[in-house]
N, C-alpha and C positions, 0 to 999 in steps of 0.2 A: 396576575396569577397570585392566588393567596397564600404565606405562608405554608399554607398544607401540600398544597399542588407543589412546592419549590421543592419538598421534603421525599413528595413524593418521586419527585423529577431526579432528585440526587440519586434514592433510591437504585431508580427505573436504569441513572445511568448507567449507575454501579455493578448491574446487572449483565448489560449489554457487554459492557470490558469485560469482568470478568469470561462471558462467556467465548466473547473472543479472546479472549489471551488463552483459555483452555482448547482454542480453535487450535490457535496458532501454533500454541505447543506440541498438538498431534500432529500437523504437517513439517510439526519441526523434527520431531521425531520420526516420523514416517522419510526423510532425507538423510538426515543421520544416515536410517540404517541402509536407504537406499544404496548410503553415497560407503558405508561398511560395508557390503555384499561385494559393490566391483572394487575394491581393493580390497577386497579377499579372494574371489574370483579371480581376479587379475594375479596376485598373487600363485594363487594352487594352478591355472593354467598356464601357468613363468615354470612358475618348478616341474608341473609334473610335464610338457611338451617341449621345453627347450633340451633335456638331454637329447632327446630319441630325435627331435627338426635339425639339431647339430648334427648328428649321425649322417642320415639320411642327406640335410642341402648340405654337400660343405661350404658349398661357394657365398653362403649365407654366414659365413663363422663372423663374421665384423657386425652381424644383425643380432645374433642367435645372443654373442655376446654381449652386447643392451640390454638387450635385454633377460635377463641373468645379471649381470649389473644393477639393475634396476631394482628387479627385484630385489635384491641382494639387500637394497641400500631403504626400499620400503620397508623392508620386514623388520632392519635398524628400528627405524626412525615409525614403523606403527606404536610402539608403547606411549612413543609422546606425542599424537598424533591424538585430536579431542573426544573423536567422534566414536567410542565404547564408552569411557565419564559421559559425558553430554545424555546418551544414549541410558547411558543405567539411571543417571537419575531424574530426568522427563520424565521416565518408568516409574519412578514412585512418585515422584512430584503430578502428576496428572490425577493418579485415586484418590490423594489430598484434596487436591483442589475439589476435582469431581464431590467430591462430596462437602464441601464447601459451596458448591453450587446449590443444590441440592436445598443447603441450610438455606441460605439467600434465597431461593426462589419457593421454598415453604411459605416462607416472611414477607412474600411480594402480596399474598393473596390481604391480609392485614392493612398490610402500608395503602393500598390503593383502594381501599374499601375503607379506609381513612378511621381504619377504630385504634392506629393506635395516636398517641403524642407524635409531635414535632420531636421533642424531645426522647423520643421510644424510639422515631425511624432513623435520629442522626445516630443515636447510640448504635443502631443497628448498622447503618451505613462505617462506622468506624472498626465494629465489630469483625465484616465482612474484609475492608482494609485490612486490618489488623492480620487475620489470620490469612488473610491471601501473601504478605510478603514476609508472617513468620517461614509460611508455609515455601515458600519461595526461595529465601533465605535458607535454611536446612538444608536443602535436596541443591542447591544451585550456588555453596557456598567455595568448592572443590573445582568447580568449573565457569567457563562462559559459557557465553551465548548469546554471541552474533547476530543482530537482527538482520536478518532473512527478507526483501520485499516481496520476489516469488510466494512466501508462509503468509508475510501479510495480507496480499489478497487474497488468494485462495482462502484464509481466517478473514477478513474481513463479506466474502462472496456467500459464503457458510453460516455467518451469523445475521447477516441479513435472509436469506432461507429461512433459517429457525425461526423467530421472532416475527419472520413472516405468517409461514406454517401453526407454529404455535400460539400465537398471539393476534396475530392479523393485526400487525399495526408493522411502518417503514424502518428500519434505526439508519 
């Protein structure tokens, strides 16, 4: 493999990783929204039905007292849960990463046709990496984002489909 092909491969791999990262964040955002909705739904259900249910079914007083107690604990802890901050951070991060993806994708033609020198391709690779890292740091400094294997697998599958359908290659 010539150096030009090596640099083309390097740039291609950066494209694939960026797209996969975007899909991962999109999947993680969907999961975060689902969890947040579930918690909010549980709180709404317990707060609106537990008092009425307590009055109707006196024999389940302990159960409903526990539900009310759990609801109060979750309500008190909810501001400490990371879902809202993660949702906000990822929602702000994704558009910027998509813009970066468009920038990187636009340059792929010149890279793939060998119109750029090895140094220019190398600089593009590091520009994409630097912009990606700066964008991630900008939005995820106040919250952590643990790995989620389910989101990783979905992102990998979407990435494979995207590159197969768009570029007719298997990644």
